mmJSON file of the N, C-alpha and C atoms, coordinates in Angstrom:
{"data_MODEL":{"atom_site":{
"group_PDB":["ATOM","ATOM","ATOM","ATOM","ATOM","ATOM","ATOM","ATOM","ATOM","ATOM","ATOM","ATOM","ATOM","ATOM","ATOM","ATOM","ATOM","ATOM","ATOM","ATOM","ATOM","ATOM","ATOM","ATOM","ATOM","ATOM","ATOM","ATOM","ATOM","ATOM","ATOM","ATOM","ATOM","ATOM","ATOM","ATOM","ATOM","ATOM","ATOM","ATOM","ATOM","ATOM","ATOM","ATOM","ATOM","ATOM","ATOM","ATOM","ATOM","ATOM","ATOM","ATOM","ATOM","ATOM","ATOM","ATOM","ATOM","ATOM","ATOM","ATOM","ATOM","ATOM","ATOM","ATOM","ATOM","ATOM","ATOM","ATOM","ATOM","ATOM","ATOM","ATOM","ATOM","ATOM","ATOM","ATOM","ATOM","ATOM","ATOM","ATOM","ATOM","ATOM","ATOM","ATOM","ATOM","ATOM","ATOM","ATOM","ATOM","ATOM","ATOM","ATOM","ATOM","ATOM","ATOM","ATOM","ATOM","ATOM","ATOM","ATOM","ATOM","ATOM","ATOM","ATOM","ATOM","ATOM","ATOM","ATOM","ATOM","ATOM","ATOM","ATOM","ATOM","ATOM","ATOM","ATOM","ATOM","ATOM","ATOM","ATOM","ATOM","ATOM","ATOM","ATOM","ATOM","ATOM","ATOM","ATOM","ATOM","ATOM","ATOM","ATOM","ATOM","ATOM","ATOM","ATOM","ATOM","ATOM","ATOM","ATOM","ATOM","ATOM","ATOM","ATOM","ATOM","ATOM","ATOM","ATOM","ATOM","ATOM","ATOM","ATOM","ATOM","ATOM","ATOM","ATOM","ATOM","ATOM","ATOM","ATOM","ATOM","ATOM"],
"id":[1,2,3,4,5,6,7,8,9,10,11,12,13,14,15,16,17,18,19,20,21,22,23,24,25,26,27,28,29,30,31,32,33,34,35,36,37,38,39,40,41,42,43,44,45,46,47,48,49,50,51,52,53,54,55,56,57,58,59,60,61,62,63,64,65,66,67,68,69,70,71,72,73,74,75,76,77,78,79,80,81,82,83,84,85,86,87,88,89,90,91,92,93,94,95,96,97,98,99,100,101,102,103,104,105,106,107,108,109,110,111,112,113,114,115,116,117,118,119,120,121,122,123,124,125,126,127,128,129,130,131,132,133,134,135,136,137,138,139,140,141,142,143,144,145,146,147,148,149,150,151,152,153,154,155,156,157,158,159,160,161,162],
"type_symbol":["N","C","C","N","C","C","N","C","C","N","C","C","N","C","C","N","C","C","N","C","C","N","C","C","N","C","C","N","C","C","N","C","C","N","C","C","N","C","C","N","C","C","N","C","C","N","C","C","N","C","C","N","C","C","N","C","C","N","C","C","N","C","C","N","C","C","N","C","C","N","C","C","N","C","C","N","C","C","N","C","C","N","C","C","N","C","C","N","C","C","N","C","C","N","C","C","N","C","C","N","C","C","N","C","C","N","C","C","N","C","C","N","C","C","N","C","C","N","C","C","N","C","C","N","C","C","N","C","C","N","C","C","N","C","C","N","C","C","N","C","C","N","C","C","N","C","C","N","C","C","N","C","C","N","C","C","N","C","C","N","C","C"],
"label_atom_id":["N","CA","C","N","CA","C","N","CA","C","N","CA","C","N","CA","C","N","CA","C","N","CA","C","N","CA","C","N","CA","C","N","CA","C","N","CA","C","N","CA","C","N","CA","C","N","CA","C","N","CA","C","N","CA","C","N","CA","C","N","CA","C","N","CA","C","N","CA","C","N","CA","C","N","CA","C","N","CA","C","N","CA","C","N","CA","C","N","CA","C","N","CA","C","N","CA","C","N","CA","C","N","CA","C","N","CA","C","N","CA","C","N","CA","C","N","CA","C","N","CA","C","N","CA","C","N","CA","C","N","CA","C","N","CA","C","N","CA","C","N","CA","C","N","CA","C","N","CA","C","N","CA","C","N","CA","C","N","CA","C","N","CA","C","N","CA","C","N","CA","C","N","CA","C","N","CA","C","N","CA","C","N","CA","C","N","CA","C"],
"label_alt_id":[null,null,null,null,null,null,null,null,null,null,null,null,null,null,null,null,null,null,null,null,null,null,null,null,null,null,null,null,null,null,null,null,null,null,null,null,null,null,null,null,null,null,null,null,null,null,null,null,null,null,null,null,null,null,null,null,null,null,null,null,null,null,null,null,null,null,null,null,null,null,null,null,null,null,null,null,null,null,null,null,null,null,null,null,null,null,null,null,null,null,null,null,null,null,null,null,null,null,null,null,null,null,null,null,null,null,null,null,null,null,null,null,null,null,null,null,null,null,null,null,null,null,null,null,null,null,null,null,null,null,null,null,null,null,null,null,null,null,null,null,null,null,null,null,null,null,null,null,null,null,null,null,null,null,null,null,null,null,null,null,null,null],
"label_comp_id":["UNK","UNK","UNK","UNK","UNK","UNK","UNK","UNK","UNK","UNK","UNK","UNK","UNK","UNK","UNK","UNK","UNK","UNK","UNK","UNK","UNK","UNK","UNK","UNK","UNK","UNK","UNK","UNK","UNK","UNK","UNK","UNK","UNK","UNK","UNK","UNK","UNK","UNK","UNK","UNK","UNK","UNK","UNK","UNK","UNK","UNK","UNK","UNK","UNK","UNK","UNK","UNK","UNK","UNK","UNK","UNK","UNK","UNK","UNK","UNK","UNK","UNK","UNK","UNK","UNK","UNK","UNK","UNK","UNK","UNK","UNK","UNK","UNK","UNK","UNK","UNK","UNK","UNK","UNK","UNK","UNK","UNK","UNK","UNK","UNK","UNK","UNK","UNK","UNK","UNK","UNK","UNK","UNK","UNK","UNK","UNK","UNK","UNK","UNK","UNK","UNK","UNK","UNK","UNK","UNK","UNK","UNK","UNK","UNK","UNK","UNK","UNK","UNK","UNK","UNK","UNK","UNK","UNK","UNK","UNK","UNK","UNK","UNK","UNK","UNK","UNK","UNK","UNK","UNK","UNK","UNK","UNK","UNK","UNK","UNK","UNK","UNK","UNK","UNK","UNK","UNK","UNK","UNK","UNK","UNK","UNK","UNK","UNK","UNK","UNK","UNK","UNK","UNK","UNK","UNK","UNK","UNK","UNK","UNK","UNK","UNK","UNK"],
"label_asym_id":["A","A","A","A","A","A","A","A","A","A","A","A","A","A","A","A","A","A","A","A","A","A","A","A","A","A","A","A","A","A","A","A","A","A","A","A","A","A","A","A","A","A","A","A","A","A","A","A","A","A","A","A","A","A","A","A","A","A","A","A","A","A","A","A","A","A","A","A","A","A","A","A","A","A","A","A","A","A","A","A","A","A","A","A","A","A","A","A","A","A","A","A","A","A","A","A","A","A","A","A","A","A","A","A","A","A","A","A","A","A","A","A","A","A","A","A","A","A","A","A","A","A","A","A","A","A","A","A","A","A","A","A","A","A","A","A","A","A","A","A","A","A","A","A","A","A","A","A","A","A","A","A","A","A","A","A","A","A","A","A","A","A"],
"label_entity_id":["1","1","1","1","1","1","1","1","1","1","1","1","1","1","1","1","1","1","1","1","1","1","1","1","1","1","1","1","1","1","1","1","1","1","1","1","1","1","1","1","1","1","1","1","1","1","1","1","1","1","1","1","1","1","1","1","1","1","1","1","1","1","1","1","1","1","1","1","1","1","1","1","1","1","1","1","1","1","1","1","1","1","1","1","1","1","1","1","1","1","1","1","1","1","1","1","1","1","1","1","1","1","1","1","1","1","1","1","1","1","1","1","1","1","1","1","1","1","1","1","1","1","1","1","1","1","1","1","1","1","1","1","1","1","1","1","1","1","1","1","1","1","1","1","1","1","1","1","1","1","1","1","1","1","1","1","1","1","1","1","1","1"],
"label_seq_id":[1,1,1,2,2,2,3,3,3,4,4,4,5,5,5,6,6,6,7,7,7,8,8,8,9,9,9,10,10,10,11,11,11,12,12,12,13,13,13,14,14,14,15,15,15,16,16,16,17,17,17,18,18,18,19,19,19,20,20,20,21,21,21,22,22,22,23,23,23,24,24,24,25,25,25,26,26,26,27,27,27,28,28,28,29,29,29,30,30,30,31,31,31,32,32,32,33,33,33,34,34,34,35,35,35,36,36,36,37,37,37,38,38,38,39,39,39,40,40,40,41,41,41,42,42,42,43,43,43,44,44,44,45,45,45,46,46,46,47,47,47,48,48,48,49,49,49,50,50,50,51,51,51,52,52,52,53,53,53,54,54,54],
"pdbx_PDB_ins_code":[null,null,null,null,null,null,null,null,null,null,null,null,null,null,null,null,null,null,null,null,null,null,null,null,null,null,null,null,null,null,null,null,null,null,null,null,null,null,null,null,null,null,null,null,null,null,null,null,null,null,null,null,null,null,null,null,null,null,null,null,null,null,null,null,null,null,null,null,null,null,null,null,null,null,null,null,null,null,null,null,null,null,null,null,null,null,null,null,null,null,null,null,null,null,null,null,null,null,null,null,null,null,null,null,null,null,null,null,null,null,null,null,null,null,null,null,null,null,null,null,null,null,null,null,null,null,null,null,null,null,null,null,null,null,null,null,null,null,null,null,null,null,null,null,null,null,null,null,null,null,null,null,null,null,null,null,null,null,null,null,null,null],
"Cartn_x":[-6.994,-5.705,-4.974,-4.573,-3.855,-2.377,-1.539,-0.104,0.443,1.243,1.801,3.27,4.061,5.453,6.321,7.318,8.26,9.656,10.412,11.767,12.68,13.955,14.972,15.986,16.464,17.467,18.33,19.534,20.411,20.783,20.523,20.823,22.309,22.767,24.186,24.676,23.793,24.204,24.177,23.913,23.933,22.587,21.564,20.226,19.722,19.284,18.777,17.251,16.615,15.154,14.76,13.977,13.595,12.085,11.588,10.2,9.222,9.406,8.543,7.277,6.123,4.879,3.779,2.75,1.589,0.522,-0.107,-1.184,-2.394,-3.536,-4.772,-5.611,-5.959,-6.806,-8.229,-9.093,-10.455,-11.244,-10.987,-11.715,-11.455,-10.233,-9.875,-9.9,-10.145,-10.099,-8.784,-7.682,-6.367,-5.339,-4.401,-3.306,-2.033,-1.255,-0.006,1.15,2.326,3.565,4.134,4.353,4.936,6.305,7.326,8.692,9.494,10.547,11.498,12.705,12.965,14.067,15.089,16.281,17.348,16.847,16.032,15.557,14.319,13.8,12.607,11.439,10.285,9.102,8.486,8.326,7.796,6.547,5.64,4.401,4.186,4.005,3.82,2.502,1.572,0.312,0.519,-0.169,-0.144,-1.206,-0.846,-1.801,-2.73,-3.984,-4.959,-4.978,-4.943,-4.996,-6.359,-7.14,-8.462,-9.508,-10.704,-11.802,-12.339,-12.826,-13.41,-14.769,-15.068,-16.376,-17.2,-18.368,-19.203,-20.521],
"Cartn_y":[4.979,4.753,3.616,2.61,1.475,1.574,1.279,1.258,-0.068,-0.728,-2.023,-2.088,-2.661,-2.966,-1.752,-1.545,-0.443,-1.039,-0.583,-1.105,-0.023,-0.121,0.769,-0.104,0.361,-0.411,0.513,0.074,0.808,-0.124,0.318,-0.497,-0.428,-1.351,-1.41,-0.124,0.58,1.812,3.032,2.804,3.9,4.554,4.141,4.686,4.243,5.201,4.895,4.966,3.864,3.805,3.626,4.58,4.556,4.691,4.342,4.592,4.09,2.842,2.253,1.707,2.107,1.536,1.613,0.81,0.815,1.706,2.515,3.387,3.124,2.872,2.656,3.916,4.453,5.64,5.176,5.184,4.676,5.534,6.839,7.738,7.385,6.981,6.616,5.113,4.339,2.871,2.423,3.002,2.763,2.577,1.668,1.458,2.048,2.719,3.331,2.796,2.69,2.478,3.868,4.218,5.512,5.248,5.944,5.717,7.003,7.086,8.183,7.64,8.194,7.739,8.865,8.611,9.623,10.953,10.875,12.082,12.705,12.16,12.702,11.75,12.296,11.455,11.116,9.823,9.361,8.526,8.542,7.771,7.019,5.715,4.869,4.125,4.319,3.569,2.101,1.22,-0.201,-0.441,-1.184,-1.484,-2.604,-2.489,-3.513,-4.602,-5.853,-6.971,-7.64,-7.37,-7.994,-6.925,-7.15,-6.221,-6.424,-5.353,-5.437,-6.118,-6.913,-7.559,-6.789,-6.327,-5.534,-6.226],
"Cartn_z":[1.243,0.608,1.319,0.566,1.141,0.805,1.759,1.515,2.018,1.177,1.556,1.188,2.058,1.746,1.496,2.308,2.13,2.025,1.042,0.852,0.295,0.561,-0.004,-0.727,-1.879,-2.61,-3.452,-3.776,-4.681,-5.823,-7.058,-8.23,-8.552,-9.404,-9.756,-10.412,-11.118,-11.787,-10.857,-9.569,-8.603,-8.363,-9.103,-8.892,-7.518,-6.714,-5.377,-5.408,-5.017,-4.96,-3.497,-2.97,-1.554,-1.419,-0.26,0.117,-0.948,-1.357,-2.388,-1.735,-2.228,-1.721,-2.773,-2.564,-3.441,-2.831,-3.675,-3.225,-4.114,-3.487,-4.24,-4.175,-5.34,-5.427,-5.752,-4.752,-4.935,-5.922,-5.946,-6.844,-8.308,-8.615,-9.993,-10.212,-9.146,-9.198,-9.831,-9.351,-9.952,-8.841,-9.054,-8.113,-8.698,-7.864,-8.288,-7.463,-8.084,-7.343,-7.103,-5.849,-5.51,-4.908,-5.414,-4.949,-5.048,-4.245,-4.358,-5.117,-6.309,-7.161,-7.255,-6.73,-6.702,-6.138,-5.093,-4.421,-5.03,-6.131,-6.775,-6.563,-6.133,-5.923,-7.281,-7.539,-8.816,-8.569,-9.541,-9.436,-10.745,-10.632,-11.813,-11.688,-12.64,-12.564,-12.925,-12.204,-12.546,-13.614,-14.63,-15.697,-15.239,-15.604,-15.233,-16.289,-15.846,-16.781,-16.772,-15.747,-15.66,-15.377,-15.841,-15.595,-14.183,-13.598,-12.258,-12.337,-11.334,-11.251,-10.236,-10.662,-9.755,-9.526],
"occupancy":[1.0,1.0,1.0,1.0,1.0,1.0,1.0,1.0,1.0,1.0,1.0,1.0,1.0,1.0,1.0,1.0,1.0,1.0,1.0,1.0,1.0,1.0,1.0,1.0,1.0,1.0,1.0,1.0,1.0,1.0,1.0,1.0,1.0,1.0,1.0,1.0,1.0,1.0,1.0,1.0,1.0,1.0,1.0,1.0,1.0,1.0,1.0,1.0,1.0,1.0,1.0,1.0,1.0,1.0,1.0,1.0,1.0,1.0,1.0,1.0,1.0,1.0,1.0,1.0,1.0,1.0,1.0,1.0,1.0,1.0,1.0,1.0,1.0,1.0,1.0,1.0,1.0,1.0,1.0,1.0,1.0,1.0,1.0,1.0,1.0,1.0,1.0,1.0,1.0,1.0,1.0,1.0,1.0,1.0,1.0,1.0,1.0,1.0,1.0,1.0,1.0,1.0,1.0,1.0,1.0,1.0,1.0,1.0,1.0,1.0,1.0,1.0,1.0,1.0,1.0,1.0,1.0,1.0,1.0,1.0,1.0,1.0,1.0,1.0,1.0,1.0,1.0,1.0,1.0,1.0,1.0,1.0,1.0,1.0,1.0,1.0,1.0,1.0,1.0,1.0,1.0,1.0,1.0,1.0,1.0,1.0,1.0,1.0,1.0,1.0,1.0,1.0,1.0,1.0,1.0,1.0,1.0,1.0,1.0,1.0,1.0,1.0],
"B_iso_or_equiv":[0.0,0.0,0.0,0.0,0.0,0.0,0.0,0.0,0.0,0.0,0.0,0.0,0.0,0.0,0.0,0.0,0.0,0.0,0.0,0.0,0.0,0.0,0.0,0.0,0.0,0.0,0.0,0.0,0.0,0.0,0.0,0.0,0.0,0.0,0.0,0.0,0.0,0.0,0.0,0.0,0.0,0.0,0.0,0.0,0.0,0.0,0.0,0.0,0.0,0.0,0.0,0.0,0.0,0.0,0.0,0.0,0.0,0.0,0.0,0.0,0.0,0.0,0.0,0.0,0.0,0.0,0.0,0.0,0.0,0.0,0.0,0.0,0.0,0.0,0.0,0.0,0.0,0.0,0.0,0.0,0.0,0.0,0.0,0.0,0.0,0.0,0.0,0.0,0.0,0.0,0.0,0.0,0.0,0.0,0.0,0.0,0.0,0.0,0.0,0.0,0.0,0.0,0.0,0.0,0.0,0.0,0.0,0.0,0.0,0.0,0.0,0.0,0.0,0.0,0.0,0.0,0.0,0.0,0.0,0.0,0.0,0.0,0.0,0.0,0.0,0.0,0.0,0.0,0.0,0.0,0.0,0.0,0.0,0.0,0.0,0.0,0.0,0.0,0.0,0.0,0.0,0.0,0.0,0.0,0.0,0.0,0.0,0.0,0.0,0.0,0.0,0.0,0.0,0.0,0.0,0.0,0.0,0.0,0.0,0.0,0.0,0.0],
"pdbx_formal_charge":[null,null,null,null,null,null,null,null,null,null,null,null,null,null,null,null,null,null,null,null,null,null,null,null,null,null,null,null,null,null,null,null,null,null,null,null,null,null,null,null,null,null,null,null,null,null,null,null,null,null,null,null,null,null,null,null,null,null,null,null,null,null,null,null,null,null,null,null,null,null,null,null,null,null,null,null,null,null,null,null,null,null,null,null,null,null,null,null,null,null,null,null,null,null,null,null,null,null,null,null,null,null,null,null,null,null,null,null,null,null,null,null,null,null,null,null,null,null,null,null,null,null,null,null,null,null,null,null,null,null,null,null,null,null,null,null,null,null,null,null,null,null,null,null,null,null,null,null,null,null,null,null,null,null,null,null,null,null,null,null,null,null],
"auth_seq_id":[1,1,1,2,2,2,3,3,3,4,4,4,5,5,5,6,6,6,7,7,7,8,8,8,9,9,9,10,10,10,11,11,11,12,12,12,13,13,13,14,14,14,15,15,15,16,16,16,17,17,17,18,18,18,19,19,19,20,20,20,21,21,21,22,22,22,23,23,23,24,24,24,25,25,25,26,26,26,27,27,27,28,28,28,29,29,29,30,30,30,31,31,31,32,32,32,33,33,33,34,34,34,35,35,35,36,36,36,37,37,37,38,38,38,39,39,39,40,40,40,41,41,41,42,42,42,43,43,43,44,44,44,45,45,45,46,46,46,47,47,47,48,48,48,49,49,49,50,50,50,51,51,51,52,52,52,53,53,53,54,54,54],
"auth_comp_id":["UNK","UNK","UNK","UNK","UNK","UNK","UNK","UNK","UNK","UNK","UNK","UNK","UNK","UNK","UNK","UNK","UNK","UNK","UNK","UNK","UNK","UNK","UNK","UNK","UNK","UNK","UNK","UNK","UNK","UNK","UNK","UNK","UNK","UNK","UNK","UNK","UNK","UNK","UNK","UNK","UNK","UNK","UNK","UNK","UNK","UNK","UNK","UNK","UNK","UNK","UNK","UNK","UNK","UNK","UNK","UNK","UNK","UNK","UNK","UNK","UNK","UNK","UNK","UNK","UNK","UNK","UNK","UNK","UNK","UNK","UNK","UNK","UNK","UNK","UNK","UNK","UNK","UNK","UNK","UNK","UNK","UNK","UNK","UNK","UNK","UNK","UNK","UNK","UNK","UNK","UNK","UNK","UNK","UNK","UNK","UNK","UNK","UNK","UNK","UNK","UNK","UNK","UNK","UNK","UNK","UNK","UNK","UNK","UNK","UNK","UNK","UNK","UNK","UNK","UNK","UNK","UNK","UNK","UNK","UNK","UNK","UNK","UNK","UNK","UNK","UNK","UNK","UNK","UNK","UNK","UNK","UNK","UNK","UNK","UNK","UNK","UNK","UNK","UNK","UNK","UNK","UNK","UNK","UNK","UNK","UNK","UNK","UNK","UNK","UNK","UNK","UNK","UNK","UNK","UNK","UNK","UNK","UNK","UNK","UNK","UNK","UNK"],
"auth_asym_id":["A","A","A","A","A","A","A","A","A","A","A","A","A","A","A","A","A","A","A","A","A","A","A","A","A","A","A","A","A","A","A","A","A","A","A","A","A","A","A","A","A","A","A","A","A","A","A","A","A","A","A","A","A","A","A","A","A","A","A","A","A","A","A","A","A","A","A","A","A","A","A","A","A","A","A","A","A","A","A","A","A","A","A","A","A","A","A","A","A","A","A","A","A","A","A","A","A","A","A","A","A","A","A","A","A","A","A","A","A","A","A","A","A","A","A","A","A","A","A","A","A","A","A","A","A","A","A","A","A","A","A","A","A","A","A","A","A","A","A","A","A","A","A","A","A","A","A","A","A","A","A","A","A","A","A","A","A","A","A","A","A","A"],
"auth_atom_id":["N","CA","C","N","CA","C","N","CA","C","N","CA","C","N","CA","C","N","CA","C","N","CA","C","N","CA","C","N","CA","C","N","CA","C","N","CA","C","N","CA","C","N","CA","C","N","CA","C","N","CA","C","N","CA","C","N","CA","C","N","CA","C","N","CA","C","N","CA","C","N","CA","C","N","CA","C","N","CA","C","N","CA","C","N","CA","C","N","CA","C","N","CA","C","N","CA","C","N","CA","C","N","CA","C","N","CA","C","N","CA","C","N","CA","C","N","CA","C","N","CA","C","N","CA","C","N","CA","C","N","CA","C","N","CA","C","N","CA","C","N","CA","C","N","CA","C","N","CA","C","N","CA","C","N","CA","C","N","CA","C","N","CA","C","N","CA","C","N","CA","C","N","CA","C","N","CA","C","N","CA","C","N","CA","C","N","CA","C"],
"pdbx_PDB_model_num":[1,1,1,1,1,1,1,1,1,1,1,1,1,1,1,1,1,1,1,1,1,1,1,1,1,1,1,1,1,1,1,1,1,1,1,1,1,1,1,1,1,1,1,1,1,1,1,1,1,1,1,1,1,1,1,1,1,1,1,1,1,1,1,1,1,1,1,1,1,1,1,1,1,1,1,1,1,1,1,1,1,1,1,1,1,1,1,1,1,1,1,1,1,1,1,1,1,1,1,1,1,1,1,1,1,1,1,1,1,1,1,1,1,1,1,1,1,1,1,1,1,1,1,1,1,1,1,1,1,1,1,1,1,1,1,1,1,1,1,1,1,1,1,1,1,1,1,1,1,1,1,1,1,1,1,1,1,1,1,1,1,1]
}}}
């Protein structure tokens, strides 16, 4: 599992986004953005735009 870049920010509407990082799941060959949004842990998959070369 790879994790890169951690940041905290508060949006103009008061939404607090903390502990943002990228997580790569090798089993699913998928990268996720994992973040804490207003105290709730959220996970967003990144869409793939290119095919993997093997």
